[in-house]
PyMOL Python script that loads the backbone (N, CA, C, O; Angstrom):
from pymol import cmd

cmd.read_pdbstr("""\
ATOM      1  N   UNK A   1     104.935  95.604 111.846  1.00  0.00           N
ATOM      2  CA  UNK A   1     106.300  95.775 112.208  1.00  0.00           C
ATOM      3  C   UNK A   1     107.260  95.788 111.025  1.00  0.00           C
ATOM      4  O   UNK A   1     107.175  94.940 110.137  1.00  0.00           O
ATOM      5  N   UNK A   2     108.185  96.770 111.019  1.00  0.00           N
ATOM      6  CA  UNK A   2     109.066  96.830 109.909  1.00  0.00           C
ATOM      7  C   UNK A   2     110.416  96.880 110.475  1.00  0.00           C
ATOM      8  O   UNK A   2     110.607  97.317 111.610  1.00  0.00           O
ATOM      9  N   UNK A   3     111.423  96.417 109.673  1.00  0.00           N
ATOM     10  CA  UNK A   3     112.897  96.463 110.058  1.00  0.00           C
ATOM     11  C   UNK A   3     113.659  97.316 109.015  1.00  0.00           C
ATOM     12  O   UNK A   3     113.426  97.278 107.807  1.00  0.00           O
ATOM     13  N   UNK A   4     114.626  98.116 109.632  1.00  0.00           N
ATOM     14  CA  UNK A   4     115.356  99.006 108.647  1.00  0.00           C
ATOM     15  C   UNK A   4     116.260  98.065 107.793  1.00  0.00           C
ATOM     16  O   UNK A   4     116.797  97.068 108.277  1.00  0.00           O
ATOM     17  N   UNK A   5     116.389  98.433 106.531  1.00  0.00           N
ATOM     18  CA  UNK A   5     117.196  97.593 105.581  1.00  0.00           C
ATOM     19  C   UNK A   5     118.119  98.565 104.780  1.00  0.00           C
ATOM     20  O   UNK A   5     117.625  99.483 104.125  1.00  0.00           O
ATOM     21  N   UNK A   6     119.391  98.364 104.838  1.00  0.00           N
ATOM     22  CA  UNK A   6     120.275  99.094 104.028  1.00  0.00           C
ATOM     23  C   UNK A   6     121.089  98.352 103.033  1.00  0.00           C
ATOM     24  O   UNK A   6     122.141  98.776 102.555  1.00  0.00           O
ATOM     25  N   UNK A   7     120.482  97.117 102.731  1.00  0.00           N
ATOM     26  CA  UNK A   7     121.148  96.160 101.813  1.00  0.00           C
ATOM     27  C   UNK A   7     121.381  96.764 100.592  1.00  0.00           C
ATOM     28  O   UNK A   7     122.523  96.753 100.131  1.00  0.00           O
ATOM     29  N   UNK A   8     120.272  97.403  99.872  1.00  0.00           N
ATOM     30  CA  UNK A   8     120.383  98.072  98.672  1.00  0.00           C
ATOM     31  C   UNK A   8     119.584  99.329  98.612  1.00  0.00           C
ATOM     32  O   UNK A   8     118.498  99.370  98.035  1.00  0.00           O
ATOM     33  N   UNK A   9     120.151 100.408  99.239  1.00  0.00           N
ATOM     34  CA  UNK A   9     119.552 101.630  99.130  1.00  0.00           C
ATOM     35  C   UNK A   9     120.243 102.525  98.137  1.00  0.00           C
ATOM     36  O   UNK A   9     121.397 102.929  98.282  1.00  0.00           O
ATOM     37  N   UNK A  10     119.465 102.807  97.125  1.00  0.00           N
ATOM     38  CA  UNK A  10     119.894 103.474  95.928  1.00  0.00           C
ATOM     39  C   UNK A  10     120.603 104.933  96.325  1.00  0.00           C
ATOM     40  O   UNK A  10     121.551 105.429  95.716  1.00  0.00           O
ATOM     41  N   UNK A  11     119.969 105.472  97.413  1.00  0.00           N
ATOM     42  CA  UNK A  11     120.574 106.803  97.818  1.00  0.00           C
ATOM     43  C   UNK A  11     122.073 106.622  98.153  1.00  0.00           C
ATOM     44  O   UNK A  11     122.870 107.513  97.860  1.00  0.00           O
ATOM     45  N   UNK A  12     122.473 105.467  98.771  1.00  0.00           N
ATOM     46  CA  UNK A  12     123.844 105.276  99.149  1.00  0.00           C
ATOM     47  C   UNK A  12     124.716 105.188  97.897  1.00  0.00           C
ATOM     48  O   UNK A  12     125.818 105.735  97.859  1.00  0.00           O
ATOM     49  N   UNK A  13     124.210 104.490  96.868  1.00  0.00           N
ATOM     50  CA  UNK A  13     124.994 104.300  95.576  1.00  0.00           C
ATOM     51  C   UNK A  13     125.218 105.652  94.909  1.00  0.00           C
ATOM     52  O   UNK A  13     126.299 105.990  94.427  1.00  0.00           O
ATOM     53  N   UNK A  14     124.101 106.409  94.918  1.00  0.00           N
ATOM     54  CA  UNK A  14     124.215 107.738  94.374  1.00  0.00           C
ATOM     55  C   UNK A  14     125.108 108.659  95.116  1.00  0.00           C
ATOM     56  O   UNK A  14     125.850 109.424  94.499  1.00  0.00           O
ATOM     57  N   UNK A  15     125.072 108.625  96.391  1.00  0.00           N
ATOM     58  CA  UNK A  15     125.930 109.382  97.228  1.00  0.00           C
ATOM     59  C   UNK A  15     127.403 109.045  97.031  1.00  0.00           C
ATOM     60  O   UNK A  15     128.277 109.910  97.074  1.00  0.00           O
ATOM     61  N   UNK A  16     127.642 107.757  96.814  1.00  0.00           N
ATOM     62  CA  UNK A  16     129.058 107.276  96.589  1.00  0.00           C
ATOM     63  C   UNK A  16     129.561 107.855  95.273  1.00  0.00           C
ATOM     64  O   UNK A  16     130.664 108.399  95.226  1.00  0.00           O
ATOM     65  N   UNK A  17     128.767 107.748  94.192  1.00  0.00           N
ATOM     66  CA  UNK A  17     129.180 108.131  92.907  1.00  0.00           C
ATOM     67  C   UNK A  17     129.369 109.632  92.845  1.00  0.00           C
ATOM     68  O   UNK A  17     130.426 110.104  92.427  1.00  0.00           O
ATOM     69  N   UNK A  18     128.383 110.376  93.245  1.00  0.00           N
ATOM     70  CA  UNK A  18     128.447 111.876  93.294  1.00  0.00           C
ATOM     71  C   UNK A  18     129.578 112.364  94.178  1.00  0.00           C
ATOM     72  O   UNK A  18     130.210 113.362  93.831  1.00  0.00           O
ATOM     73  N   UNK A  19     129.874 111.717  95.305  1.00  0.00           N
ATOM     74  CA  UNK A  19     130.926 112.051  96.222  1.00  0.00           C
ATOM     75  C   UNK A  19     132.430 111.788  95.637  1.00  0.00           C
ATOM     76  O   UNK A  19     133.395 112.537  95.787  1.00  0.00           O
ATOM     77  N   UNK A  20     132.401 110.618  94.975  1.00  0.00           N
ATOM     78  CA  UNK A  20     133.821 110.401  94.321  1.00  0.00           C
ATOM     79  C   UNK A  20     134.163 111.450  93.212  1.00  0.00           C
ATOM     80  O   UNK A  20     135.265 111.992  93.130  1.00  0.00           O
ATOM     81  N   UNK A  21     133.137 111.679  92.384  1.00  0.00           N
ATOM     82  CA  UNK A  21     133.294 112.616  91.213  1.00  0.00           C
ATOM     83  C   UNK A  21     133.485 114.041  91.796  1.00  0.00           C
ATOM     84  O   UNK A  21     134.232 114.835  91.223  1.00  0.00           O
ATOM     85  N   UNK A  22     132.821 114.373  92.926  1.00  0.00           N
ATOM     86  CA  UNK A  22     132.970 115.643  93.629  1.00  0.00           C
ATOM     87  C   UNK A  22     134.343 115.845  94.175  1.00  0.00           C
ATOM     88  O   UNK A  22     134.917 116.926  94.044  1.00  0.00           O
ATOM     89  N   UNK A  23     134.905 114.782  94.811  1.00  0.00           N
ATOM     90  CA  UNK A  23     136.255 114.798  95.328  1.00  0.00           C
ATOM     91  C   UNK A  23     137.248 114.966  94.291  1.00  0.00           C
ATOM     92  O   UNK A  23     138.167 115.765  94.470  1.00  0.00           O
ATOM     93  N   UNK A  24     137.146 114.222  93.110  1.00  0.00           N
ATOM     94  CA  UNK A  24     138.106 114.367  91.940  1.00  0.00           C
ATOM     95  C   UNK A  24     138.016 115.806  91.442  1.00  0.00           C
ATOM     96  O   UNK A  24     139.064 116.408  91.208  1.00  0.00           O
ATOM     97  N   UNK A  25     136.900 116.364  91.274  1.00  0.00           N
ATOM     98  CA  UNK A  25     136.776 117.723  90.724  1.00  0.00           C
ATOM     99  C   UNK A  25     137.259 118.725  91.694  1.00  0.00           C
ATOM    100  O   UNK A  25     137.780 119.747  91.248  1.00  0.00           O
ATOM    101  N   UNK A  26     137.149 118.555  92.961  1.00  0.00           N
ATOM    102  CA  UNK A  26     137.599 119.495  93.988  1.00  0.00           C
ATOM    103  C   UNK A  26     139.205 119.398  93.933  1.00  0.00           C
ATOM    104  O   UNK A  26     139.855 120.444  93.936  1.00  0.00           O
ATOM    105  N   UNK A  27     139.813 118.218  93.884  1.00  0.00           N
ATOM    106  CA  UNK A  27     141.257 118.125  93.863  1.00  0.00           C
ATOM    107  C   UNK A  27     141.724 118.761  92.455  1.00  0.00           C
ATOM    108  O   UNK A  27     142.701 119.510  92.426  1.00  0.00           O
ATOM    109  N   UNK A  28     141.089 118.481  91.437  1.00  0.00           N
ATOM    110  CA  UNK A  28     141.524 119.130  90.156  1.00  0.00           C
ATOM    111  C   UNK A  28     141.429 120.686  90.248  1.00  0.00           C
ATOM    112  O   UNK A  28     142.329 121.418  89.837  1.00  0.00           O
ATOM    113  N   UNK A  29     140.277 121.138  90.817  1.00  0.00           N
ATOM    114  CA  UNK A  29     140.152 122.609  90.968  1.00  0.00           C
ATOM    115  C   UNK A  29     141.231 123.334  91.861  1.00  0.00           C
ATOM    116  O   UNK A  29     141.700 124.444  91.608  1.00  0.00           O
ATOM    117  N   UNK A  30     141.556 122.540  92.948  1.00  0.00           N
ATOM    118  CA  UNK A  30     142.544 123.124  93.888  1.00  0.00           C
ATOM    119  C   UNK A  30     144.009 123.000  93.359  1.00  0.00           C
ATOM    120  O   UNK A  30     144.831 123.895  93.553  1.00  0.00           O
ATOM    121  N   UNK A  31     144.284 121.905  92.712  1.00  0.00           N
ATOM    122  CA  UNK A  31     145.764 121.620  92.524  1.00  0.00           C
ATOM    123  C   UNK A  31     146.190 121.740  91.006  1.00  0.00           C
ATOM    124  O   UNK A  31     147.328 122.089  90.694  1.00  0.00           O
ATOM    125  N   UNK A  32     145.237 121.439  90.104  1.00  0.00           N
ATOM    126  CA  UNK A  32     145.720 121.314  88.670  1.00  0.00           C
ATOM    127  C   UNK A  32     144.956 122.351  87.740  1.00  0.00           C
ATOM    128  O   UNK A  32     145.029 122.195  86.521  1.00  0.00           O
ATOM    129  N   UNK A  33     144.260 123.357  88.249  1.00  0.00           N
ATOM    130  CA  UNK A  33     143.682 124.328  87.252  1.00  0.00           C
ATOM    131  C   UNK A  33     144.659 125.498  87.123  1.00  0.00           C
ATOM    132  O   UNK A  33     145.158 126.092  88.079  1.00  0.00           O
ATOM    133  N   UNK A  34     144.874 125.761  85.831  1.00  0.00           N
ATOM    134  CA  UNK A  34     145.756 126.899  85.508  1.00  0.00           C
ATOM    135  C   UNK A  34     145.078 128.200  85.486  1.00  0.00           C
ATOM    136  O   UNK A  34     143.849 128.271  85.444  1.00  0.00           O
ATOM    137  N   UNK A  35     145.831 129.221  85.512  1.00  0.00           N
ATOM    138  CA  UNK A  35     145.234 130.531  85.325  1.00  0.00           C
ATOM    139  C   UNK A  35     144.524 130.813  84.033  1.00  0.00           C
ATOM    140  O   UNK A  35     143.565 131.583  83.972  1.00  0.00           O
ATOM    141  N   UNK A  36     145.024 130.161  82.988  1.00  0.00           N
ATOM    142  CA  UNK A  36     144.441 130.088  81.690  1.00  0.00           C
ATOM    143  C   UNK A  36     143.102 129.462  81.705  1.00  0.00           C
ATOM    144  O   UNK A  36     142.155 129.990  81.121  1.00  0.00           O
ATOM    145  N   UNK A  37     142.996 128.351  82.356  1.00  0.00           N
ATOM    146  CA  UNK A  37     141.676 127.689  82.468  1.00  0.00           C
ATOM    147  C   UNK A  37     140.606 128.558  83.214  1.00  0.00           C
ATOM    148  O   UNK A  37     139.426 128.590  82.864  1.00  0.00           O
ATOM    149  N   UNK A  38     141.072 129.193  84.173  1.00  0.00           N
ATOM    150  CA  UNK A  38     140.195 130.073  85.013  1.00  0.00           C
ATOM    151  C   UNK A  38     139.780 131.207  84.117  1.00  0.00           C
ATOM    152  O   UNK A  38     138.615 131.602  84.120  1.00  0.00           O
ATOM    153  N   UNK A  39     140.686 131.729  83.365  1.00  0.00           N
ATOM    154  CA  UNK A  39     140.398 132.880  82.496  1.00  0.00           C
ATOM    155  C   UNK A  39     139.412 132.516  81.483  1.00  0.00           C
ATOM    156  O   UNK A  39     138.567 133.335  81.124  1.00  0.00           O
ATOM    157  N   UNK A  40     139.472 131.263  80.972  1.00  0.00           N
ATOM    158  CA  UNK A  40     138.449 130.719  79.908  1.00  0.00           C
ATOM    159  C   UNK A  40     137.011 130.749  80.440  1.00  0.00           C
ATOM    160  O   UNK A  40     136.047 130.947  79.701  1.00  0.00           O
ATOM    161  N   UNK A  41     136.916 130.539  81.790  1.00  0.00           N
ATOM    162  CA  UNK A  41     135.603 130.364  82.387  1.00  0.00           C
ATOM    163  C   UNK A  41     135.168 131.625  83.099  1.00  0.00           C
ATOM    164  O   UNK A  41     134.505 131.536  84.132  1.00  0.00           O
ATOM    165  N   UNK A  42     135.501 132.759  82.608  1.00  0.00           N
ATOM    166  CA  UNK A  42     135.107 134.101  83.142  1.00  0.00           C
ATOM    167  C   UNK A  42     135.565 134.284  84.494  1.00  0.00           C
ATOM    168  O   UNK A  42     134.851 134.842  85.328  1.00  0.00           O
ATOM    169  N   UNK A  43     136.815 133.809  84.784  1.00  0.00           N
ATOM    170  CA  UNK A  43     137.349 134.101  86.128  1.00  0.00           C
ATOM    171  C   UNK A  43     136.871 133.232  87.203  1.00  0.00           C
ATOM    172  O   UNK A  43     137.174 133.543  88.355  1.00  0.00           O
ATOM    173  N   UNK A  44     136.167 132.188  86.990  1.00  0.00           N
ATOM    174  CA  UNK A  44     135.584 131.241  88.007  1.00  0.00           C
ATOM    175  C   UNK A  44     136.293 129.850  87.751  1.00  0.00           C
ATOM    176  O   UNK A  44     136.500 129.353  86.644  1.00  0.00           O
ATOM    177  N   UNK A  45     136.627 129.313  88.983  1.00  0.00           N
ATOM    178  CA  UNK A  45     137.217 128.015  89.035  1.00  0.00           C
ATOM    179  C   UNK A  45     136.122 127.031  89.034  1.00  0.00           C
ATOM    180  O   UNK A  45     135.698 126.589  90.101  1.00  0.00           O
ATOM    181  N   UNK A  46     135.625 126.652  87.868  1.00  0.00           N
ATOM    182  CA  UNK A  46     134.472 125.830  87.667  1.00  0.00           C
ATOM    183  C   UNK A  46     134.671 124.414  88.304  1.00  0.00           C
ATOM    184  O   UNK A  46     133.752 123.960  88.985  1.00  0.00           O
ATOM    185  N   UNK A  47     135.748 123.733  88.134  1.00  0.00           N
ATOM    186  CA  UNK A  47     135.995 122.465  88.679  1.00  0.00           C
ATOM    187  C   UNK A  47     135.898 122.512  90.176  1.00  0.00           C
ATOM    188  O   UNK A  47     135.270 121.622  90.749  1.00  0.00           O
ATOM    189  N   UNK A  48     136.525 123.574  90.923  1.00  0.00           N
ATOM    190  CA  UNK A  48     136.365 123.671  92.347  1.00  0.00           C
ATOM    191  C   UNK A  48     134.952 123.792  92.811  1.00  0.00           C
ATOM    192  O   UNK A  48     134.527 123.042  93.689  1.00  0.00           O
ATOM    193  N   UNK A  49     134.200 124.721  92.247  1.00  0.00           N
ATOM    194  CA  UNK A  49     132.846 124.971  92.640  1.00  0.00           C
ATOM    195  C   UNK A  49     131.957 123.794  92.351  1.00  0.00           C
ATOM    196  O   UNK A  49     131.138 123.449  93.203  1.00  0.00           O
ATOM    197  N   UNK A  50     132.059 123.168  91.232  1.00  0.00           N
ATOM    198  CA  UNK A  50     131.253 121.993  90.836  1.00  0.00           C
ATOM    199  C   UNK A  50     131.610 120.846  91.783  1.00  0.00           C
ATOM    200  O   UNK A  50     130.717 120.106  92.197  1.00  0.00           O
ATOM    201  N   UNK A  51     132.893 120.674  92.140  1.00  0.00           N
ATOM    202  CA  UNK A  51     133.272 119.575  93.107  1.00  0.00           C
ATOM    203  C   UNK A  51     132.718 119.808  94.478  1.00  0.00           C
ATOM    204  O   UNK A  51     132.308 118.849  95.133  1.00  0.00           O
ATOM    205  N   UNK A  52     132.684 121.038  94.952  1.00  0.00           N
ATOM    206  CA  UNK A  52     132.224 121.375  96.269  1.00  0.00           C
ATOM    207  C   UNK A  52     130.724 121.107  96.302  1.00  0.00           C
ATOM    208  O   UNK A  52     130.219 120.501  97.247  1.00  0.00           O
ATOM    209  N   UNK A  53     129.954 121.594  95.189  1.00  0.00           N
ATOM    210  CA  UNK A  53     128.625 121.355  95.192  1.00  0.00           C
ATOM    211  C   UNK A  53     128.324 119.854  95.190  1.00  0.00           C
ATOM    212  O   UNK A  53     127.431 119.446  95.933  1.00  0.00           O
ATOM    213  N   UNK A  54     128.974 119.038  94.443  1.00  0.00           N
ATOM    214  CA  UNK A  54     128.781 117.632  94.365  1.00  0.00           C
ATOM    215  C   UNK A  54     129.031 116.900  95.741  1.00  0.00           C
ATOM    216  O   UNK A  54     128.329 115.976  96.151  1.00  0.00           O
ATOM    217  N   UNK A  55     130.033 117.388  96.350  1.00  0.00           N
ATOM    218  CA  UNK A  55     130.373 116.774  97.719  1.00  0.00           C
ATOM    219  C   UNK A  55     129.246 117.081  98.642  1.00  0.00           C
ATOM    220  O   UNK A  55     128.852 116.248  99.460  1.00  0.00           O
ATOM    221  N   UNK A  56     128.724 118.261  98.523  1.00  0.00           N
ATOM    222  CA  UNK A  56     127.476 118.758  99.413  1.00  0.00           C
ATOM    223  C   UNK A  56     126.279 117.967  99.105  1.00  0.00           C
ATOM    224  O   UNK A  56     125.505 117.630 100.001  1.00  0.00           O
ATOM    225  N   UNK A  57     126.084 117.640  97.801  1.00  0.00           N
ATOM    226  CA  UNK A  57     124.931 116.875  97.447  1.00  0.00           C
ATOM    227  C   UNK A  57     125.045 115.470  97.863  1.00  0.00           C
ATOM    228  O   UNK A  57     124.053 114.848  98.244  1.00  0.00           O
ATOM    229  N   UNK A  58     126.261 114.926  97.804  1.00  0.00           N
ATOM    230  CA  UNK A  58     126.458 113.568  98.471  1.00  0.00           C
ATOM    231  C   UNK A  58     126.202 113.542  99.865  1.00  0.00           C
ATOM    232  O   UNK A  58     125.528 112.626 100.338  1.00  0.00           O
ATOM    233  N   UNK A  59     126.696 114.507 100.623  1.00  0.00           N
ATOM    234  CA  UNK A  59     126.424 114.596 102.097  1.00  0.00           C
ATOM    235  C   UNK A  59     124.937 114.698 102.239  1.00  0.00           C
ATOM    236  O   UNK A  59     124.433 114.088 103.181  1.00  0.00           O
ATOM    237  N   UNK A  60     124.103 115.441 101.371  1.00  0.00           N
ATOM    238  CA  UNK A  60     122.721 115.500 101.466  1.00  0.00           C
ATOM    239  C   UNK A  60     122.119 114.129 101.391  1.00  0.00           C
ATOM    240  O   UNK A  60     121.274 113.766 102.209  1.00  0.00           O
ATOM    241  N   UNK A  61     122.564 113.335 100.376  1.00  0.00           N
ATOM    242  CA  UNK A  61     121.985 112.020 100.224  1.00  0.00           C
ATOM    243  C   UNK A  61     122.291 111.137 101.406  1.00  0.00           C
ATOM    244  O   UNK A  61     121.400 110.445 101.900  1.00  0.00           O
ATOM    245  N   UNK A  62     123.506 111.136 101.869  1.00  0.00           N
ATOM    246  CA  UNK A  62     123.876 110.309 103.066  1.00  0.00           C
ATOM    247  C   UNK A  62     122.996 110.817 104.288  1.00  0.00           C
ATOM    248  O   UNK A  62     122.526 109.978 105.057  1.00  0.00           O
ATOM    249  N   UNK A  63     122.791 112.003 104.460  1.00  0.00           N
ATOM    250  CA  UNK A  63     121.968 112.538 105.566  1.00  0.00           C
ATOM    251  C   UNK A  63     120.528 111.918 105.367  1.00  0.00           C
ATOM    252  O   UNK A  63     119.942 111.322 106.270  1.00  0.00           O
ATOM    253  N   UNK A  64     120.038 112.105 104.163  1.00  0.00           N
ATOM    254  CA  UNK A  64     118.708 111.601 103.879  1.00  0.00           C
ATOM    255  C   UNK A  64     118.480 110.066 104.279  1.00  0.00           C
ATOM    256  O   UNK A  64     117.547 109.643 104.961  1.00  0.00           O
ATOM    257  N   UNK A  65     119.488 109.342 103.736  1.00  0.00           N
ATOM    258  CA  UNK A  65     119.494 107.942 103.989  1.00  0.00           C
ATOM    259  C   UNK A  65     119.627 107.619 105.483  1.00  0.00           C
ATOM    260  O   UNK A  65     119.107 106.620 105.979  1.00  0.00           O
ATOM    261  N   UNK A  66     120.315 108.472 106.143  1.00  0.00           N
ATOM    262  CA  UNK A  66     120.471 108.143 107.658  1.00  0.00           C
ATOM    263  C   UNK A  66     119.330 108.576 108.492  1.00  0.00           C
ATOM    264  O   UNK A  66     119.042 107.947 109.510  1.00  0.00           O
ATOM    265  N   UNK A  67     118.631 109.672 108.094  1.00  0.00           N
ATOM    266  CA  UNK A  67     117.409 110.186 108.890  1.00  0.00           C
ATOM    267  C   UNK A  67     116.228 109.374 108.516  1.00  0.00           C
ATOM    268  O   UNK A  67     115.439 109.043 109.402  1.00  0.00           O
ATOM    269  N   UNK A  68     116.018 108.996 107.186  1.00  0.00           N
ATOM    270  CA  UNK A  68     114.870 108.257 106.680  1.00  0.00           C
ATOM    271  C   UNK A  68     115.252 106.886 106.090  1.00  0.00           C
ATOM    272  O   UNK A  68     115.214 106.684 104.877  1.00  0.00           O
ATOM    273  N   UNK A  69     115.626 105.937 106.996  1.00  0.00           N
ATOM    274  CA  UNK A  69     116.106 104.640 106.458  1.00  0.00           C
ATOM    275  C   UNK A  69     114.936 103.908 105.841  1.00  0.00           C
ATOM    276  O   UNK A  69     113.787 104.181 106.188  1.00  0.00           O
ATOM    277  N   UNK A  70     115.223 102.915 104.867  1.00  0.00           N
ATOM    278  CA  UNK A  70     114.229 102.146 104.313  1.00  0.00           C
ATOM    279  C   UNK A  70     113.628 101.203 105.273  1.00  0.00           C
ATOM    280  O   UNK A  70     114.331 100.654 106.121  1.00  0.00           O
ATOM    281  N   UNK A  71     112.354 100.989 105.180  1.00  0.00           N
ATOM    282  CA  UNK A  71     111.673 100.102 106.060  1.00  0.00           C
ATOM    283  C   UNK A  71     111.044  98.957 105.194  1.00  0.00           C
ATOM    284  O   UNK A  71     110.134  99.198 104.402  1.00  0.00           O
ATOM    285  N   UNK A  72     111.551  97.730 105.370  1.00  0.00           N
ATOM    286  CA  UNK A  72     111.079  96.696 104.576  1.00  0.00           C
ATOM    287  C   UNK A  72     110.094  95.885 105.554  1.00  0.00           C
ATOM    288  O   UNK A  72     110.442  95.537 106.683  1.00  0.00           O
ATOM    289  N   UNK A  73     108.862  95.627 105.021  1.00  0.00           N
ATOM    290  CA  UNK A  73     107.970  94.893 105.878  1.00  0.00           C
ATOM    291  C   UNK A  73     108.414  93.403 106.093  1.00  0.00           C
ATOM    292  O   UNK A  73     109.013  92.732 105.252  1.00  0.00           O
ATOM    293  N   UNK A  74     108.042  92.994 107.311  1.00  0.00           N
ATOM    294  CA  UNK A  74     108.520  91.625 107.554  1.00  0.00           C
ATOM    295  C   UNK A  74     107.401  90.670 107.100  1.00  0.00           C
ATOM    296  O   UNK A  74     106.304  91.096 106.737  1.00  0.00           O
ATOM    297  N   UNK A  75     107.707  89.407 107.133  1.00  0.00           N
ATOM    298  CA  UNK A  75     106.776  88.513 106.584  1.00  0.00           C
ATOM    299  C   UNK A  75     105.456  88.386 107.342  1.00  0.00           C
ATOM    300  O   UNK A  75     104.419  88.049 106.771  1.00  0.00           O
ATOM    301  N   UNK A  76     105.528  88.673 108.681  1.00  0.00           N
ATOM    302  CA  UNK A  76     104.355  88.682 109.558  1.00  0.00           C
ATOM    303  C   UNK A  76     103.467  89.892 109.173  1.00  0.00           C
ATOM    304  O   UNK A  76     102.245  89.786 109.280  1.00  0.00           O
ATOM    305  N   UNK A  77     104.029  91.021 108.735  1.00  0.00           N
ATOM    306  CA  UNK A  77     103.119  92.151 108.352  1.00  0.00           C
ATOM    307  C   UNK A  77     102.362  91.856 107.085  1.00  0.00           C
ATOM    308  O   UNK A  77     101.176  92.169 106.992  1.00  0.00           O
ATOM    309  N   UNK A  78     103.007  91.268 106.117  1.00  0.00           N
ATOM    310  CA  UNK A  78     102.291  90.915 104.834  1.00  0.00           C
ATOM    311  C   UNK A  78     101.205  89.835 105.070  1.00  0.00           C
ATOM    312  O   UNK A  78     100.130  89.857 104.470  1.00  0.00           O
ATOM    313  N   UNK A  79     101.542  88.898 105.971  1.00  0.00           N
ATOM    314  CA  UNK A  79     100.467  87.866 106.324  1.00  0.00           C
ATOM    315  C   UNK A  79      99.204  88.506 106.963  1.00  0.00           C
ATOM    316  O   UNK A  79      98.063  88.252 106.575  1.00  0.00           O
ATOM    317  N   UNK A  80      99.502  89.355 107.970  1.00  0.00           N
ATOM    318  CA  UNK A  80      98.355  89.934 108.617  1.00  0.00           C
ATOM    319  C   UNK A  80      97.500  90.969 107.790  1.00  0.00           C
ATOM    320  O   UNK A  80      96.295  91.143 107.976  1.00  0.00           O
ATOM    321  N   UNK A  81      98.217  91.595 106.911  1.00  0.00           N
ATOM    322  CA  UNK A  81      97.499  92.512 105.935  1.00  0.00           C
ATOM    323  C   UNK A  81      96.554  91.732 105.038  1.00  0.00           C
ATOM    324  O   UNK A  81      95.430  92.158 104.775  1.00  0.00           O
ATOM    325  N   UNK A  82      97.033  90.567 104.567  1.00  0.00           N
ATOM    326  CA  UNK A  82      96.191  89.794 103.691  1.00  0.00           C
ATOM    327  C   UNK A  82      95.043  89.133 104.417  1.00  0.00           C
ATOM    328  O   UNK A  82      94.003  88.984 103.775  1.00  0.00           O
ATOM    329  N   UNK A  83      95.090  88.733 105.621  1.00  0.00           N
ATOM    330  CA  UNK A  83      94.094  88.070 106.362  1.00  0.00           C
ATOM    331  C   UNK A  83      93.108  89.197 106.932  1.00  0.00           C
ATOM    332  O   UNK A  83      91.914  88.915 107.034  1.00  0.00           O
ATOM    333  N   UNK A  84      93.542  90.394 107.285  1.00  0.00           N
ATOM    334  CA  UNK A  84      92.618  91.340 107.823  1.00  0.00           C
ATOM    335  C   UNK A  84      91.974  92.115 106.841  1.00  0.00           C
ATOM    336  O   UNK A  84      91.039  92.825 107.209  1.00  0.00           O
ATOM    337  N   UNK A  85      92.338  92.106 105.541  1.00  0.00           N
ATOM    338  CA  UNK A  85      91.826  92.993 104.463  1.00  0.00           C
ATOM    339  C   UNK A  85      90.888  92.312 103.773  1.00  0.00           C
ATOM    340  O   UNK A  85      90.314  92.844 102.823  1.00  0.00           O
TER     341      UNK A  85
END
""", "prot")
cmd.dss("prot")
cmd.show_as("cartoon", "prot")
cmd.util.cbc("prot")
cmd.orient("prot")
């Protein structure tokens, strides 16, 4: 028997960090990028596209953590494995 544990799921920490940086880049790309900056990057708003990709990656990590939660074995499981093996 296993119980789901979200106490320290590294996927959630990664999603938070990537999501925050992605939101910052998206806001910078939408509001604070000048035409000169876009011209330097061959006509592409790099901050906007990188921010959107990072937000989507964070959503992917959150979805992964939601669909496949961590399963920590209970004390009873470890005791029965030792005695039966």
